[in-house]
C-alpha positions as CSV (number, residue, x, y, z in Angstrom):
1,Q,9.4,9.1,-14.4
2,I,6.6,8.4,-11.9
3,N,6.7,10.1,-8.5
4,L,4.7,8.5,-5.7
5,V,3.8,10.2,-2.4
6,E,2.3,8.2,0.4
7,T,0.2,9.7,3.3
8,G,-1.7,8.2,6.2
9,G,0.6,6.1,8.2
10,G,0.9,6.3,12.0
11,L,0.3,4.6,15.3
12,V,-2.8,2.5,15.8
13,Q,-4.0,0.1,18.4
14,I,-4.5,-3.7,17.8
15,G,-7.8,-4.2,16.0
16,G,-7.9,-0.7,14.8
17,S,-8.0,0.7,11.2
18,L,-5.9,3.0,9.1
19,R,-6.2,4.3,5.5
20,L,-3.1,4.9,3.4
21,S,-3.2,7.1,0.3
22,C,-0.7,7.4,-2.6
23,A,-0.6,10.1,-5.2
24,A,1.1,9.4,-8.5
25,S,2.4,11.9,-11.0
26,R,0.9,9.9,-13.8
27,N,-1.5,6.9,-14.2
28,P,0.5,3.7,-14.3
29,F,-0.7,0.3,-15.4
30,K,-0.4,-1.2,-12.0
31,M,-0.3,0.5,-8.6
32,G,-0.3,-0.8,-5.1
33,W,1.4,-1.4,-1.8
34,Y,4.3,-3.4,-0.4
35,R,5.7,-3.4,3.1
36,Q,8.9,-4.1,4.9
37,A,9.2,-5.0,8.6
38,P,12.6,-4.8,10.4
39,K,14.9,-7.6,9.4
40,K,12.4,-8.9,6.9
41,E,12.2,-8.8,3.1
42,R,9.8,-6.5,1.4
43,E,6.5,-8.3,0.7
44,L,3.4,-7.8,-1.3
45,V,0.4,-6.2,0.4
46,A,-1.9,-5.5,-2.6
47,T,-1.8,-4.3,-6.2
48,M,-4.4,-3.2,-8.6
49,T,-4.2,-2.8,-12.4
50,V,-5.8,0.1,-14.3
51,D,-8.6,-2.3,-15.5
52,G,-9.3,-3.5,-11.9
53,T,-7.4,-6.7,-11.5
54,I,-6.5,-7.1,-7.8
55,N,-3.9,-9.2,-6.1
56,Y,-3.5,-9.5,-2.3
57,G,-0.8,-10.9,-0.1
58,D,-2.0,-13.9,1.8
59,S,-1.4,-12.3,5.2
60,V,-3.8,-9.4,4.5
61,K,-6.7,-11.1,2.7
62,G,-10.0,-10.4,4.2
63,R,-8.6,-7.4,6.3
64,F,-7.2,-5.0,3.8
65,T,-8.9,-3.5,0.8
66,I,-7.2,-1.7,-2.1
67,S,-8.9,0.8,-4.3
68,R,-7.9,3.1,-7.0
69,D,-9.1,6.4,-8.6
70,N,-7.7,6.5,-12.1
71,D,-9.0,10.0,-12.7
72,K,-7.1,11.4,-9.7
73,E,-4.1,9.1,-10.1
74,M,-4.5,7.8,-6.6
75,V,-4.4,4.4,-4.9
76,Y,-5.7,3.7,-1.4
77,L,-5.3,1.0,1.2
78,Q,-7.9,0.5,3.8
79,M,-6.5,-1.6,6.6
80,N,-8.8,-3.1,9.2
81,S,-8.4,-5.5,12.1
82,L,-4.7,-4.5,12.4
83,K,-2.3,-6.8,14.1
84,P,1.2,-6.2,15.6
85,E,2.6,-8.2,12.7
86,D,1.3,-5.5,10.3
87,T,3.9,-3.1,11.7
88,A,6.1,-2.1,8.9
89,V,7.1,0.6,6.4
90,Y,4.5,0.7,3.7
91,Y,5.7,1.6,0.2
92,C,3.5,2.8,-2.6
93,Y,4.4,0.9,-5.8
94,A,3.8,1.5,-9.5
95,H,4.6,-0.6,-12.5
96,H,4.4,1.0,-16.0
97,L,6.2,0.3,-19.3
98,W,8.3,-2.5,-17.8
99,R,9.6,-0.4,-14.9
100,D,8.9,-0.4,-11.2
101,W,8.6,2.8,-9.2
102,W,8.6,3.2,-5.4
103,G,7.5,5.9,-2.9
104,Q,9.5,7.0,0.1
105,G,7.4,4.9,2.5
106,T,5.2,5.6,5.4
107,Q,5.5,3.9,8.9
108,V,2.6,1.9,10.3
109,T,2.9,0.8,13.9
110,V,0.3,-1.4,15.5
111,S,0.6,-1.5,19.3
112,S,-1.3,-2.4,22.3
């Protein structure tokens, strides 16, 4: 069992920045973020393995940065140059021992 708790969502203006954090109850092989906008499928934002391999979704490359603190069992998402299309519920994700785990989600709203 891996419990994931996200913090840091909220309302931000176009072009602004937000930082999301996720605390895990143990250190999984892979951690990261997915998001789901209304009436859309859940999509990859970014993931990072315990040895540092990173994968970004195409829509966030160059604007979002994922980082991870293995000692603290935390993963972070720095989001810059936010756009209205980034509005979604952001879910913390973990993959460990052939299973996927999800947090409850945190709302990010980008508005003018």
